[in-house]
C-alpha positions as CSV (number, residue, x, y, z in Angstrom):
1,M,-9.8,-56.0,-49.3
2,S,-12.3,-58.3,-47.7
3,Q,-12.2,-58.8,-43.7
4,G,-14.2,-62.1,-43.4
5,Q,-12.3,-65.0,-44.3
6,A,-11.0,-67.6,-41.7
7,V,-7.5,-68.0,-41.7
8,H,-5.2,-70.8,-39.9
9,H,-3.1,-69.7,-36.9
10,V,0.3,-71.2,-36.3
11,P,3.1,-70.7,-33.6
12,A,6.2,-69.2,-34.8
13,A,8.1,-72.0,-33.6
14,E,5.7,-74.2,-36.4
15,V,6.3,-71.5,-39.3
16,P,8.7,-73.8,-42.2
17,A,12.2,-72.7,-42.5
18,D,11.7,-71.5,-45.8
19,A,8.5,-69.9,-45.3
20,F,7.3,-66.5,-47.2
21,L,6.9,-64.2,-44.2
22,L,5.1,-60.9,-44.5
23,D,5.9,-58.5,-41.8
24,V,3.1,-56.3,-41.0
25,R,4.6,-54.3,-38.4
26,E,5.5,-50.3,-38.1
27,P,9.3,-49.2,-39.3
28,D,10.1,-48.9,-36.0
29,E,9.4,-52.2,-35.2
30,W,10.8,-53.2,-38.4
31,A,14.4,-51.6,-37.4
32,A,14.3,-52.9,-34.0
33,G,14.2,-56.2,-35.1
34,H,12.7,-58.5,-37.9
35,V,13.2,-62.1,-39.6
36,P,15.8,-62.2,-42.4
37,G,14.1,-61.8,-45.8
38,A,11.3,-61.1,-44.6
39,V,8.5,-58.4,-46.5
40,H,7.8,-55.2,-44.8
41,I,4.3,-54.0,-45.4
42,P,2.9,-51.8,-42.5
43,L,-0.7,-53.1,-41.8
44,G,-1.8,-48.9,-42.6
45,E,-0.2,-49.5,-46.3
46,L,-1.7,-53.2,-47.2
47,G,-4.7,-51.9,-48.8
48,A,-2.2,-50.0,-51.2
49,R,0.5,-52.4,-51.6
50,Y,-1.1,-55.7,-51.6
51,L,-0.4,-56.5,-55.1
52,E,3.3,-56.3,-54.2
53,I,3.1,-60.0,-52.5
54,D,3.3,-63.1,-54.3
55,R,0.3,-65.0,-54.5
56,D,1.9,-68.2,-56.0
57,R,3.4,-68.7,-52.7
58,E,1.9,-69.6,-49.0
59,L,2.1,-66.7,-46.9
60,Y,2.8,-66.4,-43.1
61,V,1.8,-62.9,-41.7
62,I,3.7,-61.7,-38.4
63,C,3.5,-58.6,-36.6
64,R,4.4,-58.1,-32.9
65,S,1.8,-60.5,-31.0
66,G,-0.4,-61.6,-33.7
67,A,-3.3,-59.4,-33.5
68,R,-2.6,-56.9,-36.6
69,S,-1.1,-59.9,-38.4
70,A,-4.3,-61.8,-37.9
71,H,-6.1,-58.7,-39.4
72,A,-4.1,-59.0,-42.5
73,A,-4.3,-62.7,-43.0
74,R,-7.8,-62.6,-42.8
75,A,-8.0,-59.7,-45.4
76,L,-5.1,-61.4,-48.0
77,A,-7.3,-64.6,-47.8
78,G,-10.2,-63.1,-48.6
79,V,-9.2,-62.1,-51.8
80,G,-7.0,-65.4,-52.7
81,W,-4.1,-66.0,-50.9
82,Q,-3.3,-68.9,-48.9
83,A,-2.3,-66.6,-45.8
84,R,-1.2,-68.2,-42.2
85,N,-1.0,-65.9,-39.0
86,I,1.7,-66.3,-36.9
87,A,-0.5,-66.3,-33.9
88,D,2.6,-65.5,-31.0
89,G,3.8,-63.0,-33.3
90,M,7.8,-61.5,-33.0
91,I,7.3,-62.4,-29.6
92,G,6.8,-65.9,-30.0
93,W,9.5,-65.9,-33.1
94,H,12.3,-64.3,-30.4
95,A,11.1,-66.9,-27.4
96,A,11.6,-69.9,-29.9
97,G,15.0,-68.8,-31.1
98,R,14.4,-68.0,-34.9
99,P,16.7,-66.1,-36.8
100,M,16.6,-62.5,-36.7
101,T,18.3,-59.4,-37.6
102,S,17.7,-55.8,-36.9
103,E,18.5,-52.2,-38.7
104,S,20.8,-51.2,-35.7
105,G,22.4,-54.6,-34.3
106,S,20.5,-53.8,-31.2
107,P,19.0,-56.9,-29.5
108,F,15.0,-57.5,-30.1
109,V,12.9,-56.1,-27.2
110,A,9.4,-57.5,-27.6
């Protein structure tokens, strides 16, 4: 996948409630807390699994702080997705009081 495409960066507080989210964090980060309904593909697996992502919808990509998701969003935009990076990641998502769930039921720790 290409790495050269510019992407739009949006804060977590401005992500539409019905947005299609891709979480590129590691499995332990996902288990600790994630957005309900998000698709989970760790960044290291994205090159092999990107065809699992719906290409017909605008895509919002999230990680912990916005760095890994920026790389993923740029790569996906480079091959045709309408990808947006959530610039403040799960840290911003949590700070904005957006809905979250976890596998353990424990509170999210940024």
